[in-house]
SEBALUM-493051 format. One line per 2 residues: for each residue y, x, z of C-alpha. Coordinates in steps of 0.001 Angstrom, whole numbers, plus 524288, in hexadecimal, padded with zeros to 5 digits. Each point is the difference from the previous one (the first is absolute). Example, Ala and Ser with C-alpha at 12.3 -4.5 7.8 and 13.67 -1.06 7.14 Angstrom:
2
7EE6C,8300C,81E78; 80D70,8055A,7FD6C
END
This chain:
355
80051,7FF80,7FFDC; 80D02,804D2,7FDFD
8074D,80731,80B88; 80D1D,7F86B,7FE96
80162,7F1EF,7FC72; 80984,80073,7F4A2
80F35,7FF5D,802D9; 7FDD7,8005A,80E5F
80B4E,80AEA,801BA; 808AD,7F888,7F80D
80245,7F512,80AD0; 80ADE,802DA,80A96
7F5D3,7FB9C,80AE2; 809BD,80489,80B4B
809B2,7F4B0,7FAD0; 7F669,7F5BF,801B4
7FAF2,7F9A1,80CD5; 7F375,7FC21,803BF
7FA1B,7FA4A,80DC5; 8036E,80BD6,806FE
80E51,80386,7F9BA; 8015F,80A7B,7F467
7F429,7FFF5,7F6CA; 7FF6C,80EF2,7FEC8
7F2A1,80023,80461; 7FA21,7F858,7F653
7FF5A,809D3,7F4FC; 7F6DE,8088D,8070F
7F7B6,7F5D2,803F3; 7FED9,7FA27,7F1B1
7FAC1,80D5D,7FBFE; 7F6A1,800DD,80BBE
7FA68,7F3DC,7F891; 7FBA3,809B8,7F66F
7FAFA,80AF3,80968; 7F156,8037D,7FD82
7FFA0,7FF43,80F8E; 7FAB2,7F293,8046C
805D9,800CB,80C8E; 80E2A,80227,7FB01
7FEC0,7F60C,7F6C4; 7FC25,7F523,80AB4
80BAD,8051A,8076A; 808FE,7FE13,7F481
7FB0F,7F28A,7FEE8; 80070,7FC8B,80EE2
80ECA,804DD,7FF65; 8041C,7F8BB,7F40A
7FA03,7F42F,804BF; 80A43,801E5,80B08
80BE9,802C5,7FA60; 80219,7FA88,7F2ED
7F77A,7F4B3,8031E; 80098,7FCEB,80E91
7FA02,7F3FA,807BF; 80325,7F83D,7F300
80D28,8049B,7FCB6; 80558,80828,7F53C
80B3A,8080E,7FE8F; 8097E,806A8,7F5BE
7F629,80B4B,7FDFA; 7F463,7F799,7FCF2
803DD,7FB98,7F262; 801C1,80EB2,7FC76
7F31B,803D0,80620; 7F7D0,7F5B0,7F94D
7FFF0,807FB,7F1FD; 7FAB9,80BAF,806BE
7F563,7F784,80674; 7FBF0,7FAF6,7F3FC
7FE8B,80C38,7F9AB; 7F726,804E1,80A3E
7F829,7F3DB,7FDCC; 7FDB4,8031A,7F20F
7FCFB,80D0B,80155; 7F19D,80368,7FC5F
7F890,80310,80D20; 8085F,7F7E3,809E4
7F794,7FEB2,80AA8; 808DD,7F70D,80857
801A4,7F372,7F62C; 7FCF5,7F5C3,80908
8089E,80485,8093B; 80CAA,80204,7F67E
7FD58,7F226,7FA8D; 800ED,7FC3E,80D9F
80D56,806BE,803AA; 80538,7FA64,7F14F
7FBE8,7F211,80307; 80521,8010F,80E06
80CC0,80377,7F97C; 800CF,7F496,7F88F
7FA59,7F5F9,80B7B; 8042C,805D2,80B64
7F4E8,7F788,806E7; 7F8CD,7F671,7F737
7FF86,7F584,80A38; 80DCB,7FE7D,7FCF2
7FC4A,7FAC7,7F295; 7F222,7FAD7,80002
7FACF,7F601,7FC5E; 80B33,7FDD4,7F5FD
80481,80B35,7F701; 80BAF,80B17,8009A
80C99,7F80E,7FC0A; 805D7,80C1E,7FA5F
80960,7F734,7F867; 80641,7FA8F,80D09
80172,80E25,804D1; 806BD,80391,7F322
809F8,7F68F,8011B; 80265,80478,80FA7
80117,80D41,7FA21; 80C41,7FD16,7F6DE
80AD6,80890,804ED; 7F743,80843,8097E
80251,80C08,7F68A; 80DDA,80198,80275
7FE7D,7FD4B,80DA0; 7F615,80B4E,800B7
80914,808B5,7F79E; 80ADF,7FD28,80A06
7F7A9,80278,80BF1; 8013D,80E33,80731
7F39F,80901,7FC8F; 7FB3F,80C75,807E6
80A0B,80B10,7FD66; 80BB3,7F6F6,801A2
80AFD,80168,80AD1; 7FD0F,7F164,803C8
7F156,80079,7FE95; 7FABB,7FAAE,80C94
7F36D,80864,80312; 7FB8D,7F64F,80BBB
7FF32,7F5D5,7F545; 7F969,808B6,7F682
7F467,7F650,7FE4A; 80825,7F820,7F6F5
7FF23,7F39E,80A3B; 80E3B,7FD49,800B9
80D82,80520,7F94E; 80A63,7FED0,809B4
80AB0,7F63B,7F922; 7F8C9,7F831,7F66A
7FDD8,7F2E3,80062; 7F356,7F819,80210
7FFAB,7FC3C,7F1A0; 802A4,80DA8,7FB88
7F51D,80633,80829; 7F7EB,7F587,7FAD5
803C4,802C9,7F112; 7FDEA,80F28,8032E
7F336,7FDDF,80558; 7FC0B,7F756,7F5FA
8042B,80A38,7F5A4; 7F8B5,80A8A,8068B
7F3AA,7F7F8,800B1; 800F2,7FBAC,7F15E
80275,80E82,7FBF5; 7F43D,8044C,806E9
7F7CB,7F351,7FAEF; 804CB,8035F,7F258
7FBC0,80ED1,802A5; 7F1CF,7FC14,80389
7FF73,7F5DD,7F48A; 8012C,80B3C,7F607
7F2B4,8039F,8043E; 7F9D7,7F39A,7FB86
7FAB1,805CA,7F385; 7F8FD,80833,808CE
7FBC2,7F76F,8096A; 7F985,7F7CB,7F4A9
7F79D,80CD9,7FBFC; 7FB17,80270,80E48
7FA25,7F3A6,7FF70; 7F43D,805DB,7FADB
8002E,80A49,80A83; 7F59F,80146,80A77
80037,7F362,8093E; 809CD,803EB,80ABC
809AD,803F7,7F5A9; 7FE13,7F507,7F7A4
80254,7F708,80BE7; 80D43,8058F,8027A
8036A,7FFC1,7F1F2; 7FC82,7F12E,7FF4C
8073B,7FE6A,80D40; 80D0E,80711,7FB9B
7FFAA,7F8EB,7F2D6; 800AF,7F347,806C0
80EA7,8027A,803E3; 805F8,800A6,7F240
8002A,7F27D,7FBC0; 80A51,80445,7F4D0
7F562,807D2,7F9A7; 7F4A6,7F595,80093
7FEA2,7FE30,7F1A6; 7FB03,80E9B,7FF14
7F887,7FF58,80CD5; 7F79A,7F40B,7FF35
7F79B,803B5,7F576; 7FE3B,80D32,80567
7FA89,7F954,80DAE; 7F87F,7F628,7F86F
7F830,80B6A,7FBB2; 7FCCA,80564,80D24
7F1A5,800BC,8031F; 7F7F2,806FE,809F5
7FF20,7FEDB,80E88; 801B0,7F3F7,807BC
80C86,803F2,8075D; 806FE,804FF,7F16A
7FBCE,7F3AD,7FACC; 805B9,7F7A4,80A22
80C48,80845,80124; 80347,7FF98,7F1DD
7FD78,7F0DA,800D2; 80ACB,7FE49,80B2E
80919,8086D,7F868; 7FECC,7F7A7,7F424
802FD,7F3AD,8072D; 80BED,8065B,805C2
80580,80274,7F271; 7FC81,7F17D,7FAF7
7F35F,802CC,7F999; 7F264,7F9B7,800E7
7F5FB,8092D,8052E; 7F4F5,8050A,7F860
7F6A1,7FD49,80B20; 7FA57,7F27A,80304
7FDCE,7F822,80BA6; 7F19A,7FEB9,7FED4
7FE0F,80E91,8001F; 7F5E7,8057A,807A2
80720,809DC,8088B; 807D7,7F946,80AD2
80BF9,80A50,7FE71; 800E3,7FCDA,7F1C2
80081,7F06E,8037E; 809F0,8038B,80A3A
808E5,8075A,7F55B; 7FE6A,7F674,7F631
8044E,7F455,80985; 80C26,8076E,80446
8048F,801E7,7F278; 7FC9E,7F1E0,7FC1F
807EF,7FBE0,80B67; 80B9D,80804,7FC8B
7FE6B,7FC24,7F19B; 7FE0E,7F178,800BA
80658,7FD7D,80D2B; 7FF7A,7F1C0,804FB
7F734,7FC9E,7F2DA; 7F567,80864,804D0
7F40E,7F9D4,7FFF0; 7F73D,7FD19,80AFB
7F6BE,80AB1,7FEE7; 80AC1,80A2F,8001C
80340,7F8E3,80DEF; 7F295,7FFF8,8035A
7FD7D,80F23,7FD50; 80C44,80293,80827
7FD1D,7F93E,80AAD; 7F344,805C5,80188
80422,80DC2,800CB; 80CEB,7FB47,8084E
7F5A1,7FB95,80A44; 7F915,80CA1,80001
7F632,8001B,7F6E7; 80383,80F53,7FAFD
804D2,80AF7,80871; 80AEE,80822,7FD7D
7FE3F,808DD,7F4E2; 80863,80ABD,80219
7FD78,80441,7F12F; 80853,7F527,7FB65
80ED4,80482,80076; 805DC,7F1AF,80278
803FE,7FCCD,80DA6; 7F7A5,80CA1,8047C
7F35D,7F921,7FBA5; 801CD,7F47D,808B7
7F94E,7F61B,7F678; 7FE94,7F45B,809A7
80F3E,801A2,8032F; 802FF,7FFE8,7F1A8
7F82A,7F47E,7FDA9; 806EA,7F94B,80A30
80DAD,80284,7FB53; 7FB13,7FC18,7F27F
7FAB6,7F1EA,803CE; 80B58,7FEEE,8092F
80825,800C7,7F474; 7F7C8,7F63A,7F840
7FE96,7F541,80A3D; 80EA1,80034,803B7
8069F,80299,7F435; 809A6,7F61C,8032D
80546,8094E,80B43; 7FFFB,7FC10,80E98
7FC15,7F440,805CF; 80942,7F6A5,806C5
7FF49,803A1,80FB6; 7F6C4,7F641,806AB
7F7E4,7FF0B,7F2F7; 7F2F0,7FA43,8052D
7F2E4,80672,7FC71; 7FC0C,7F3AC,7F869
80C37,7FFEE,7F7C1; 7FB5E,80C43,7F9C1
7F7AC,7FE3D,7F2EA; 7F181,804CA,7FE69
804D2,80D19,7FB35; 80922,80195,80B86
7F691,7FC43,80918; 7F472,8087B,7FBA1
8098E,80B0A,7FFEE; 803E9,7FEB5,80E16
7F1A2,7FDBF,80368; 7FB7A,80A97,7FA91
80B0A,809B5,80558; 7FE4E,7F9C0,80EF8
7F0B8,80258,7FEEE; 7FF73,80DA3,7F9BA
7FB6E,80B89,807ED; 806E7,80BEF,80236
80DCB,803F8,800C9; 80A61,7FB14,7F7AB
80828,807E2,7F61B; 80C2F,80454,805AB
80974,7F6F7,7FA32; 7F877,7F5FF,7FE02
80648,7F8E7,80C68; 80CC5,8013E,7F7E9
7FA3E,7F95D,7F437; 7FB01,7F5D6,80928
80CB0,7FDC7,806EB; 806AC,7FEF4,7F201
7F6E4,7F4C1,7FC0E; 8030A,7F933,80D51
7F36E,80306,80597; 7FBAD,804DA,80DE7
80119,80EBB,7FF52; 7F3AA,80171,808E6
7F178,7FE5F,7FDCC; 7FE88,7F807,80C90
80BF7,7F7CF,7FC99; 7FAC0,7FE4E,7F307
7F207,7FABB,803DE; 807C6,7F63C,80A92
808B2,7FB8D,7F338; 7F2B0,7FD0E,7F904
7FB78,7F744,80AEC; 80A94,7F745,8005D
7FE98,7F383,7FA24
END
């Protein structure tokens, strides 16, 4: 592999910010991704996961670093492709639970980013007399209105998103790689709806291990396509992926067999599958989010709505979630609250017993 990513020294990293202030440590970390020493590569990835992307947040330096990450990802012999794809997808999504079971609303964020470039250009940078090192994490720029802060942050995120988007053709090529890479490539493609026309045919041709096919199916649904996998597939995890995809693309018009499959998994028929990137492999949690969206597509219940007033699909959904074994997805209570339902399992069970 090449020893130095192309153009790395042409970026004035000392004038860019990341989570800990000036980004002048980033070039060496990017170089270390090409090291023959596996430990150096591991440490570089760990550092980049903490500075240009930190706990779901991206920074001014992020968009500048992404082209070099893509170059490393494409290099022959790259040994950290799953990890690099994980970093790149994280830059785009933050935490995917923020968006699922829907897709990424990039059009909305492009609108929010309007005017943000000018705000960013006027903001102090490392090396300026008025740059506050205590605010070097770019969490706040003194003197900006809340609207300008919002525009600036949206612009920073959209720039990072578009930098990763340049890798979409590479991600499609990686769908035919070994399963860990193919899973992450399919997952990453799911977050670029503007490129769905080219990604859907590539995802539709994915074959191989169950987790790869299931991940490609979910990505297909998030991009507005119908999965190649079928609900009568003998592989349970593939049926899950097909059901999640069909729920996304068909919405409230999804058939009862889609609902049946989602309710079966939401009740605990499948264990967590960490190889599936969506929601960290929480298949039951994702099924629960998907079926809730189908059943309560009209929005939140009116306060005080009795259980008997729910339609049959809504009742089946509530009963399955109340009866399910194991712990709930971390943010499932937020979705239940949004639909006007009890947010604790015992309370949900009590609700189903009211007549």
